[in-house]
ZAVO-134215 format. One record per residue (C-alpha): x, y, z; residue number from 0; residue in three letters. Coordinates in Angstrom, 1 decimal, padded with zeros to 4 digits. Layout:
- X;Y;Z;NUM;ALA
...
// end
This chain:
- 002.1;014.2;-000.3;0;UNK
- -001.0;012.7;001.4;1;UNK
- -003.0;014.6;003.9;2;UNK
- -006.2;013.9;005.8;3;UNK
- -008.0;016.9;007.2;4;UNK
- -010.7;016.1;009.8;5;UNK
- -011.8;013.1;007.9;6;UNK
- -014.8;011.0;008.9;7;UNK
- -016.4;008.1;007.0;8;UNK
- -019.8;006.7;007.5;9;UNK
- -021.3;003.9;005.4;10;UNK
- -024.6;005.2;004.2;11;UNK
- -026.5;001.9;004.1;12;UNK
- -025.7;000.9;007.6;13;UNK
- -024.9;004.3;009.1;14;UNK
- -021.8;002.6;010.6;15;UNK
- -019.0;005.1;011.4;16;UNK
- -015.6;003.8;010.2;17;UNK
- -013.4;006.9;010.8;18;UNK
- -013.7;009.8;013.2;19;UNK
- -012.0;013.2;012.8;20;UNK
- -008.7;011.8;011.3;21;UNK
- -006.1;014.5;010.6;22;UNK
- -002.6;013.5;009.5;23;UNK
- 000.0;014.2;006.9;24;UNK
- 002.4;011.8;005.1;25;UNK
- 005.3;013.5;003.4;26;UNK
- 007.0;012.6;000.2;27;UNK
- 009.5;009.9;000.7;28;UNK
- 008.2;008.7;004.1;29;UNK
- 007.9;005.1;005.2;30;UNK
- 004.8;004.8;007.4;31;UNK
- 003.1;001.9;009.2;32;UNK
- -000.7;002.0;009.9;33;UNK
- -000.8;-000.2;012.9;34;UNK
- -004.0;-001.6;014.6;35;UNK
- -006.3;-004.6;015.0;36;UNK
- -008.8;-005.7;012.5;37;UNK
- -011.6;-003.1;012.2;38;UNK
- -009.4;-000.2;013.4;39;UNK
- -009.7;001.7;010.1;40;UNK
- -006.4;000.9;008.4;41;UNK
- -007.9;-000.5;005.2;42;UNK
- -010.4;002.3;005.1;43;UNK
- -007.6;004.9;005.2;44;UNK
- -005.9;003.2;002.2;45;UNK
- -009.2;002.9;000.3;46;UNK
- -009.6;006.7;000.7;47;UNK
- -006.2;007.4;-000.7;48;UNK
- -006.8;005.0;-003.6;49;UNK
- -010.2;006.8;-004.1;50;UNK
- -012.2;003.6;-003.7;51;UNK
- -014.0;005.4;-000.9;52;UNK
- -014.9;009.1;-000.5;53;UNK
- -014.8;010.8;002.8;54;UNK
- -018.3;011.8;004.2;55;UNK
- -016.6;014.5;006.4;56;UNK
- -013.4;016.5;005.8;57;UNK
- -011.1;016.0;002.9;58;UNK
- -008.3;013.7;001.6;59;UNK
- -005.5;015.3;-000.4;60;UNK
- -003.0;013.7;-002.7;61;UNK
- -000.2;015.9;-004.0;62;UNK
- -002.4;018.9;-003.1;63;UNK
- -005.5;017.7;-004.9;64;UNK
- -008.7;017.1;-003.1;65;UNK
- -009.7;013.5;-004.1;66;UNK
- -013.4;014.1;-003.6;67;UNK
- -013.2;016.4;-006.7;68;UNK
- -012.0;013.6;-009.1;69;UNK
- -014.5;012.5;-011.7;70;UNK
- -014.6;009.7;-014.3;71;UNK
- -011.2;009.2;-016.0;72;UNK
- -009.5;011.3;-013.4;73;UNK
- -010.0;008.6;-010.8;74;UNK
- -008.2;006.0;-013.1;75;UNK
- -005.4;008.4;-013.8;76;UNK
- -005.0;009.0;-010.0;77;UNK
- -004.8;005.3;-009.3;78;UNK
- -001.9;005.0;-011.8;79;UNK
- 000.2;007.0;-009.4;80;UNK
- -000.2;004.3;-006.8;81;UNK
- 001.1;000.8;-006.5;82;UNK
- -001.4;-001.2;-004.5;83;UNK
- -000.6;-004.5;-002.7;84;UNK
- -003.4;-006.5;-001.0;85;UNK
- -003.2;-009.3;001.5;86;UNK
- -004.6;-011.7;-001.0;87;UNK
- -002.4;-011.4;-004.1;88;UNK
- -005.3;-011.2;-006.5;89;UNK
- -003.4;-012.7;-009.5;90;UNK
- -005.4;-013.8;-012.5;91;UNK
- -005.4;-017.6;-012.2;92;UNK
- -005.5;-018.3;-016.0;93;UNK
- -002.5;-016.1;-016.8;94;UNK
- 001.2;-016.8;-016.1;95;UNK
- 003.2;-014.5;-013.9;96;UNK
- 004.5;-012.7;-017.0;97;UNK
- 001.0;-012.4;-018.5;98;UNK
- -000.4;-011.0;-015.2;99;UNK
- 002.2;-008.2;-015.3;100;UNK
- 001.7;-007.6;-019.0;101;UNK
- -002.0;-007.3;-018.4;102;UNK
- -001.4;-004.4;-015.9;103;UNK
- 000.9;-002.6;-018.3;104;UNK
- -001.7;-003.0;-021.1;105;UNK
- -004.5;-001.5;-018.9;106;UNK
- -002.3;001.4;-017.9;107;UNK
- -001.4;002.2;-021.5;108;UNK
- 002.3;001.5;-021.3;109;UNK
- 003.8;001.1;-024.8;110;UNK
- 004.2;-002.6;-025.7;111;UNK
- 007.9;-002.0;-026.5;112;UNK
- 008.5;-001.3;-022.8;113;UNK
- 006.8;-004.4;-021.4;114;UNK
- 009.7;-006.9;-021.6;115;UNK
- 012.1;-004.5;-019.8;116;UNK
- 009.6;-003.4;-017.1;117;UNK
- 008.5;-007.0;-016.4;118;UNK
- 012.1;-008.3;-016.1;119;UNK
- 013.1;-005.4;-013.8;120;UNK
- 010.1;-005.9;-011.6;121;UNK
- 010.7;-009.6;-011.3;122;UNK
- 014.4;-009.1;-010.5;123;UNK
- 013.4;-006.8;-007.7;124;UNK
- 011.4;-009.5;-006.1;125;UNK
- 013.8;-012.4;-007.0;126;UNK
- 011.3;-014.3;-009.3;127;UNK
- 012.6;-013.9;-012.8;128;UNK
- 012.8;-017.7;-013.0;129;UNK
- 009.0;-017.9;-012.3;130;UNK
- 007.8;-015.7;-015.1;131;UNK
- 006.1;-018.6;-017.0;132;UNK
- 004.6;-020.2;-013.9;133;UNK
- 000.8;-020.0;-013.2;134;UNK
- -000.4;-018.7;-009.8;135;UNK
- -001.3;-022.2;-008.7;136;UNK
- 002.3;-023.2;-009.1;137;UNK
- 003.6;-020.6;-006.7;138;UNK
- 004.0;-020.7;-003.0;139;UNK
- 002.0;-018.2;-000.9;140;UNK
- 005.1;-016.2;-000.4;141;UNK
- 006.0;-016.2;-004.1;142;UNK
- 002.5;-015.2;-005.1;143;UNK
- 002.7;-012.2;-002.7;144;UNK
- 006.1;-011.2;-004.2;145;UNK
- 004.5;-011.3;-007.7;146;UNK
- 001.8;-009.0;-006.3;147;UNK
- 004.7;-006.7;-005.2;148;UNK
- 006.3;-006.9;-008.6;149;UNK
- 002.9;-005.8;-010.1;150;UNK
- 002.8;-002.8;-007.8;151;UNK
- 006.4;-001.8;-008.7;152;UNK
- 006.0;-002.2;-012.5;153;UNK
- 005.7;001.5;-013.3;154;UNK
- 007.8;002.8;-010.4;155;UNK
- 004.8;004.7;-008.9;156;UNK
- 005.6;007.5;-006.4;157;UNK
- 003.4;005.9;-003.8;158;UNK
- 003.0;002.3;-002.7;159;UNK
- 000.1;001.3;-000.4;160;UNK
- 000.3;-002.2;001.1;161;UNK
- -002.8;-003.6;002.9;162;UNK
- -001.7;-006.4;005.3;163;UNK
- 000.9;-007.6;002.8;164;UNK
- 002.3;-010.1;005.2;165;UNK
- -001.0;-011.3;006.8;166;UNK
- -000.9;-014.7;005.2;167;UNK
- 002.9;-015.3;005.5;168;UNK
- 005.3;-016.9;007.9;169;UNK
- 007.9;-014.7;009.5;170;UNK
- 010.7;-015.4;007.0;171;UNK
- 008.5;-014.6;004.0;172;UNK
- 007.0;-011.5;005.8;173;UNK
- 010.5;-010.1;006.3;174;UNK
- 011.3;-010.8;002.6;175;UNK
- 008.3;-008.7;001.6;176;UNK
- 009.4;-006.0;004.0;177;UNK
- 012.9;-006.0;002.4;178;UNK
- 011.3;-005.4;-001.0;179;UNK
- 009.2;-002.5;000.4;180;UNK
- 012.3;-001.1;002.0;181;UNK
- 014.2;-001.2;-001.3;182;UNK
- 011.3;000.6;-003.0;183;UNK
- 011.5;003.2;-000.3;184;UNK
- 015.2;003.6;-000.8;185;UNK
- 014.5;004.3;-004.5;186;UNK
- 012.4;007.3;-003.4;187;UNK
- 008.8;005.9;-003.1;188;UNK
- 006.5;006.9;-000.4;189;UNK
- 005.4;003.7;001.3;190;UNK
- 002.4;003.1;003.6;191;UNK
- 001.9;-000.3;005.1;192;UNK
- -001.3;-001.2;007.0;193;UNK
- -000.6;-004.1;009.4;194;UNK
- -001.4;-005.6;012.7;195;UNK
- 002.0;-007.3;012.9;196;UNK
- 004.1;-005.4;015.4;197;UNK
- 007.2;-007.4;014.3;198;UNK
- 007.4;-005.3;011.1;199;UNK
- 008.1;-002.0;012.8;200;UNK
- 010.4;-003.8;015.2;201;UNK
- 012.4;-005.2;012.2;202;UNK
- 012.4;-001.9;010.3;203;UNK
- 011.7;001.0;012.6;204;UNK
- 009.7;003.8;010.9;205;UNK
- 006.9;006.2;011.7;206;UNK
- 004.0;004.3;013.1;207;UNK
- 000.4;005.6;013.3;208;UNK
- -001.7;003.6;015.7;209;UNK
- -005.4;003.3;014.9;210;UNK
- -008.1;002.2;017.3;211;UNK
- -011.8;002.1;016.5;212;UNK
- -011.5;004.5;013.6;213;UNK
- -009.3;007.1;015.4;214;UNK
- -005.6;007.9;015.4;215;UNK
- -004.6;007.4;019.0;216;UNK
- -000.8;007.7;018.6;217;UNK
- 001.7;008.9;016.0;218;UNK
- 005.2;007.7;016.8;219;UNK
- 008.6;008.2;015.1;220;UNK
- 011.8;006.3;015.9;221;UNK
- 014.0;008.2;018.3;222;UNK
- 017.6;008.9;017.6;223;UNK
- 018.6;006.1;020.0;224;UNK
- 016.3;003.6;018.4;225;UNK
- 013.5;004.2;021.0;226;UNK
- 010.1;005.4;020.0;227;UNK
- 009.2;009.1;020.7;228;UNK
- 005.5;009.8;021.0;229;UNK
- 004.6;012.8;018.8;230;UNK
- 001.0;013.0;019.8;231;UNK
- -001.6;010.8;021.4;232;UNK
- -004.4;010.3;023.8;233;UNK
// end
C-alpha cells in the first residue's frame, strides 16, 4: 500500500539531509511503529506519505501511485484517503467538538445529511459522545487528543498516520489512545504510528521500524513466541 524506493530528502534552503536511501514497504492492513529519537526522520516519513513533502531522491508510492506526480486537486484528494493525527491536537479553539468534526466533513465534501451519524459514530469510538458540545479549552489533554483521533476516523480512511500521538500524555491516556488505534486496525485500516515511546510496542507488539539519523537501521516483527525477530538491519 505504501512503498519507499531509495528515498532521500534534502531541504533545499539549508541543504540539510533528512533521509538517506530509505526503502521499505507497508502492506495493506499492517500496524507499524516508526520508532526513533527526535530528529530520526519519523515525521519526515509521514509528511512524505501525506504529500506535505516531496522526495528529492527516489520515489514514494501510495496504492501504486507515485506521489511526486500529483498536482493541484490531486493532492487534496490523496489526503482524503488518510486520517492524520498530530501530537498537538490542532482543534479549532472557537468551535465545539461537534463543530470541529463537522468542519472537516464540510471541507471533505461529505453530504450534510451524513454528518450527524458520522460524528456520533466517531465520538462513540473514542468514548466522548458526552463532550460533543464542549470547547477545546474545556477538555483535558487526553480528551483533546481523543477528539483528534475521532477527527481522523470520521470517514473511515484506509490509512491512519499518527505522529507522536501520545507524546503529551501520561501512560494511562497513552494506552487509551493506543486502544483506539488498535480498534481502527481491527476494522481494517493500515496504521502507522511514529513514536519515541518504547512502551507502545511493548503494550501492543507489531512491526517496528527503527530510524536513526534519517536511515532505517532495523525492521523488526513480533516472533511467534512474542519475541522480536530482526528482519534486516545494520
